[in-house]
N, C-alpha and C positions, 0 to 999 in steps of 0.2 A: 503494499499499499504506499509506504514511504517512497519507494522507487517511482511508483506511478505519479505521486504528488509532485516529486521533484522534476519529473519529466514535463508535467503540465505547467509547472512554474517556469521551466525553462522556455517552453513554447510561449507562454504569456509575456515573459520578459522580452523575447525576441519580437513578438507582435507589438509590444509597446515601443520598442526601439525603432520600429518601422513606422508606427503610427505617429510618433511624435513629430518627425519632420514634415509628414504629410499634413498634420493638423496646423503646423506653423505656416506652411506654404499656403494652405487654404485660407487662413486668417489674413495673410498678407495679400492674397488675391482678391478677397471679398471683404473689404472693410465694412464695419458696422456703421450704418447711417445713424447720426446722432439725433436724439430727441424726437423719435417718431410719435405722433399723436393719433390715437384712435378715438373716434366719436360715433355715437349711435344716436339717432333721432327718428322721429316719426311725425306724420301729418295726417289729419282726418278733416275732410270737408264734406258735411252733409247739407242737403238742400231740399227745398220744395219749390217747384216751378209751375206757373200757369200759362199755357199757351192759348191765346185768344182764338186761335184757329181750331182748338179742341180736337186734336188728332185722335181718331177712335182707337188706334192701337196703343196709344199713350206714348209711342215714340215720336219725338219731334223730327220726323223724317218724311220724305215725300213717297208715300205708298211703299215703304220698305226700301226706297232707294238710299242714296248717299245722304247722311244727315246734314241738315243746313248748317248747324253749329254743333260742335262736340260738347258744349256746355252752356246751358243745361240740356241733357239729352232726353229727359223724360218729362211728361206733362201730368199734372194733378197727382203727384205721388212724392212721398218722402223717400229719399234715397241717398246714396253716397256718391258724390261727384268724383272725389279722388281721395284715396288713402294710400300711404306708402311708408315703408320703413327702410332706412338707409344706414349704411356703415361707411365711414370715410377714414382714410388713413392719409396723414400728411407728414412728410419728412423732408429734409433739405434736398435729398436726391431722388425720391420716388414718391408716388402718391397714387390713390385709387379711390373709387367709390362704387359700391354695389347697392342698388335700390330695387325692391320689388313693390309692385303696385297693383291696385284694383280700383273699381269704380265704373260708373256709367260713361264718364268722358273717356275712359280707357278703352272700353268696349267699342265706343263710337269711333274713336281716332284710329284704332288699329284694325277696323273692319276691312280696310283696303290693303292690309299686309298680304303680299303674295303667297300662294301655296303652289309650290313647284316641287314635285316629288312627295315623299312621305315623311320627311324630317324638316324641322323648323316650321315656319308658318306662323299664323296669327295666334294659335293656341299657346305657343311658347312665347313669341315675341311680345305680346302685350303684357305679360307678367313682369318683363324687365324694363324699368324705367332707365336705369343706367348700369352698365357693367364695364367699367373702364379702368385701365392701368396706365400710369404715366412714369416716364423717367426723364430726369434733367441731364441733358447731354452737353450743356455749355451754360455760361452765365446768361440768365434770363431766357433760356431756350429749353422748351419741353417738347417731347413727343409722347402722345397718348393714343392708345388703341382700344377698341372694343365697340360697345353701344353707348352713345352719348347724345346730349342735347344738340339740336341743330345750331348752326352758327348764323342762321338767317333771322331777321326780324328784330323787333324791340321789346317783344313780350315773352314771358316765360311760360312754361307748361304748368307750373303750380300757381293757382289763383292768388295765394298770399303774396306773391312777388310782382304782381301787376297793379297799376293804378286803378283799373276797373275789374269788377268781379268776373264778367264774361270777357272772352278774348275777342279782339277786333277781327273783322273779315280777313284783313291781310294776314293776321296770325293763323286764322283757321285754315286758309288755303295756301299756306306755305308750310314746309316741313317743321315738324316739332322735334323729330329725332333722326339720327343717322347711325350707320354702322360702318366702321372704317378706321382710318388713321388720321390724326391731326397734329400739326406742329404749331406751337404757340411761342411767339417771340415778342419781348417787350424791350425794344432797343433804347427807349427813354421812359421816364416816369409818366409821360403823357400819351405815348403811343403804344398800342398793342396790335400785333398782326397775327393772323391765324390762317393757315392753309390746310384744307381738308381733301382727303381722297377717300370717297365713300361708294357704297353699292349703288346709290342712285337717289331718287327723289322720295324721301321718307320710306325707306324699306330696309328691313333687316335681312329678310331672305331675298335672294336675287330673283329678278324676273327676266333678265336677259344677259347677254355677254358683256355689255358695256359697264362702265364705271362712270362716276361723276366727280368733278373737282371744283373746289370753290375757295374763295378768299374772303376774309373779314378783316376790316380796319376799324379800330376804335380810337378816337383822339379826344382826350380830355382837355378841352380848351382851357377850362378853369376847374376849380374844385367843385363847382356845382353844375357844370355843363359838359355833355358828351355829344360828339358827332360820330356817326357810324356809316360805313359802306360795306355791302356784302353782295356776293354773287355766287352762282352755281351754273356749271355747264355739264349737262348729262345727256345720256341717250335714253329716250322713253318711247313708249307707244310704237314698237316696231322699228327700233333703231332710228328714231327721228331725234334730231338734235334739239334739245330744250335749253334755252338761255334764260337766266333769271338775274336781275339786278335790283338792288334796293338801297335806299338811303334813309337814315333816321336821325333824330335829335332828341335829346332830353335835357331839360333845364330846370333847376330848382332855385327859387328865390323866396327865401323866408318861408311862409306857409303855402306857397303856390308851386306846384310841379306841373310842368308842360311836357308832353310827349307827342311827337309827330313822326309819320313814316309814309314813304311812297315806294311802291314796288311796281316793277314792269317786267313782263315775261314775253318770250316768243318761242315758237316751235315750228320747225320745218313741216311742211305738208307732204314731204316725201316725194314720190313720183309725180305728184300733181304740180309741184313747184310752188314757190311762194312761202309765206309765213303767216302763221296764225298768232295773234297777240292778245294780251290781257293786261290790266293793271288795277291797282287798288291803292287806297290811301286812308289814313285815319289821323285824327288830331284829338288829343285828351287834355283836359285840365283837371287837376285835382287840388282843392282848396281845403286846408286843414283849419276848420272853423273853431276847434277847441282841442285841448290835448287828447281827447278821446273821441272826437267826431270829425268826419270829413265829408265834403260834397264832391261828386265826380261827374264830370260832363264829357260827352264824346260826340263827335260827328264823323261819319265815315262814308266811303263809296267803294263800289267794286264793279268792274265791267269785264265780262268774258264773252265777247261777241261771237267767238268761234267755238265756244264750248270745249275748250281744252282742259280746263281745271274743274269746271262745274258743268258737267254733262246733264243738262236739264231734261234730256230725253228719258232719263231714269226717274224723273219726278212727275208729280201731278197725280190726280185721282185716276184710278183704273179706267173709269169711263172715257177719259180723254188721252190715255197714254198712246193710242194708236195715232194721234195726230202729232205733228212736230210741235214741241213746246218752245216758247220764246227763249231767247238768251238771257242770262243773268246780267242785268244792268240795274243795280240797286243803290240807293242812297239810304242812310239811316242815321240814327242817333240813340243816346242813352243817357240817363240820369241815375246817379247812385247815391246811396247813404251808407257810410261805414262807421260802425261804432266799435271802438276797441277799449273795453272797460279794463282789460288787463293785457300786458305785453304779448302774451301768447294766444289770446282769445280774440276772435274777431266775428262780428255779426255784420254782414254785408247784404244789402238789398239793392235791387236794380230793375228799372223798367226800360225796355229797349224795343225799338221798332224799325222796320225797313219799308221802303216802297220801290217796287220794281217797275221798269218802263212799260211792261205788259203783264197781264195776269199770269202769275206763276206759283204763287204760295197756295198750299192746300188749305182748305177750310172744311172741317168735319161737318159743318152745318149746311154746307152747299154742295151741289153736284159738280160745280166747276171751280177752277182756281180763281184766286183773287189777287190784287196788286199789293195789298198791305199784309204785313205780318207784325204781330205784337206779342211779346213775352215778358212776364214778370217773374222774378226769382228772389228768394231770400235764402241765405246761407249762414251756417254757424260752423266755424272751423277752429281747430286747436293744433298748436305745434307743441310736440313733446320734447 
């Protein structure tokens, strides 16, 4: 037994003598990043909405077609607009975020996620708000990969981060999320540049062999004002080139916050030649009337005469779907009241309406479409 023990001890000593330099080399090759910080948070946004068009299915959509807005998605119903839990890691040389989500806005927004093959698709994609990992490769230069928020627009996916409770049409009809790789560079304290290589126009799963590329520039002119430019070039709808450009600005002065955005897009008609175009705009003013209350006003417009982004042929009552529906050419506005009794709790209410150039919006009380659409919504949200 003592002989066996001494033999094992010799083997262990030899193993340790070999492992020691390997461990030292590994430690030298992979230095420990200092002071990594891990945080866990959550957000819940519940709502009740009333659509004056009274959709019989309770979906605020056009006879089961593409939802007009992702938020609020349901009529005459208490429901959850968005709920998510996220884990973030921040360190000097690497970072990451993983967030899972659910809610009616999630179902609505991810309904167009492609299904090609038997793996991935909307059933998986809509559960992932972000799953992104980043590494710092130089001073002020990061590379991140995975599923992440879109680089386009001036409004966020989460309602708590926007001046209005519901998102503007320009936000609803441009990507909220992307899947790919992005590089972010901050050459100065005022300028941030981002370059993205992604699967395409708001899709996690691929729907063709092409990829999309885009740029975003944010310039902090002052401590209270930001100017932004963003674009995306991608292959969509049967290898047709889609080009998208937008500009935005945000200004805070005392109790007043102003936000504006203008987007313009075009898409090749393919073998037919020529371009199809669309554009949208919004202007928002938020006035903090007291430490716990704010009034919010918005005007907006959106035109898609060639039905590239909003294919109205999918909309309208079933009795008239056989006839060509008019293009989406709408202007609208909203007024909102936000009450924040505590820093993490918000009660937000909003009345919003649009008017289209021709009868397009469904009305559950009438056999034909109408030109006007009005919805009211109230929400209670909490950040954990």
